[in-house]
C-alpha positions in Angstrom: -43.4 -42.7 116.5 -45.2 -42.2 113.1 -48.3 -40.4 114.4 -49.3 -43.3 116.7 -49.6 -43.4 120.4 -47.2 -45.4 122.5 -49.4 -47.4 124.8 -46.6 -48.3 127.2 -45.5 -44.7 128.0 -49.0 -43.3 127.9 -48.0 -40.5 125.5 -50.8 -39.3 123.2 -49.8 -38.3 119.8 -51.9 -36.0 117.6 -54.2 -38.0 115.2 -54.0 -41.2 117.4 -57.2 -42.7 118.8 -58.2 -41.8 122.4 -58.8 -44.8 124.6 -61.1 -44.5 127.5 -60.9 -47.2 130.1 -64.2 -48.2 131.8 -63.9 -49.7 135.3 -64.2 -53.5 135.4 -67.5 -55.1 136.2 -68.6 -58.5 137.2 -71.1 -60.5 135.0 -72.9 -63.8 135.5 -72.8 -66.4 132.6 -75.2 -69.2 132.4 -76.4 -71.6 129.7 -80.0 -71.6 128.4 -81.8 -74.2 126.4 -82.8 -73.4 122.8 -86.6 -73.2 122.9 -86.9 -73.4 119.1 -85.2 -76.8 119.1 -87.4 -78.0 121.9 -90.5 -76.8 119.9 -89.3 -78.7 116.8 -88.8 -81.9 118.9 -92.3 -81.4 120.4 -93.8 -81.3 116.9 -91.8 -84.4 115.9 -92.9 -86.2 119.0 -96.6 -85.2 118.3 -96.4 -86.5 114.8 -94.9 -89.8 115.8 -97.5 -90.2 118.6 -100.3 -89.5 116.2 -98.9 -92.0 113.7 -98.6 -94.7 116.4 -102.1 -94.0 117.7 -103.6 -94.1 114.2 -102.0 -97.4 113.3 -102.5 -99.2 116.6 -106.2 -98.4 117.2 -108.4 -99.2 114.2 -111.4 -97.1 114.9 -112.1 -96.1 111.3 -114.0 -99.3 110.3 -117.2 -98.3 112.0 -119.2 -95.0 111.5 -118.8 -92.4 114.3 -121.6 -92.6 116.8 -121.9 -88.8 116.9 -121.8 -87.9 113.2 -122.6 -91.4 111.7 -119.9 -90.8 109.2 -117.0 -93.2 108.6 -113.6 -91.6 108.4 -110.6 -92.8 106.5 -107.3 -93.6 108.3 -105.8 -90.4 106.8 -108.6 -88.3 108.2 -108.3 -90.0 111.6 -104.6 -89.3 111.5 -105.3 -85.6 110.8 -107.8 -85.4 113.7 -105.4 -87.1 116.1 -102.6 -84.9 114.9 -104.6 -81.8 116.0 -104.3 -83.1 119.6 -100.9 -84.7 119.6 -98.8 -81.9 118.1 -99.8 -79.2 120.7 -99.5 -81.9 123.5 -95.9 -82.7 122.2 -95.0 -79.0 122.1 -96.4 -78.5 125.6 -94.4 -81.5 127.0 -91.2 -80.3 125.4 -91.6 -76.7 126.6 -92.2 -78.0 130.2 -89.0 -80.1 129.8 -87.1 -77.0 128.5 -88.3 -74.9 131.5 -87.2 -77.7 133.9 -83.8 -77.9 132.3 -83.5 -74.1 132.3 -84.3 -74.0 136.1 -81.7 -76.8 136.8 -79.0 -75.2 134.7 -79.5 -71.7 136.0 -78.2 -72.8 139.4 -74.8 -73.3 137.8 -73.7 -69.7 137.3 -70.2 -68.7 136.3 -68.9 -65.3 137.2 -66.5 -63.4 135.0 -64.8 -60.0 135.1 -65.3 -57.8 132.1 -63.2 -54.8 131.1 -64.3 -52.6 128.2 -62.0 -50.2 126.4 -63.9 -47.5 124.4 -61.9 -46.1 121.5 -62.7 -42.7 120.1 -61.3 -42.5 116.6 -62.2 -38.9 115.7 
């Protein structure tokens, strides 16, 4: 037997690890969206929206009625970006929460058995 335990017969040999069996338990498994990915998509969506808004609406040719300063198209893009990026992130987070709620209904159940090995 070479100092090992024979698992089939249940004999314990000196120097062999002691295996403790824990009762089986049931666990629930579900998928969850990756929020980091949705955040990155929200940032990209905000940048694209700001780019489209900057090029479609030409509001930089006249001075601002509030500050009486004319802004370049790059400055207008930066100002619009300050609003569009957080809005894109918020929209994608709401979508992620909706998907999380919809997917959480599809739970799978599994049985888990853990064997703890004491190798002293």
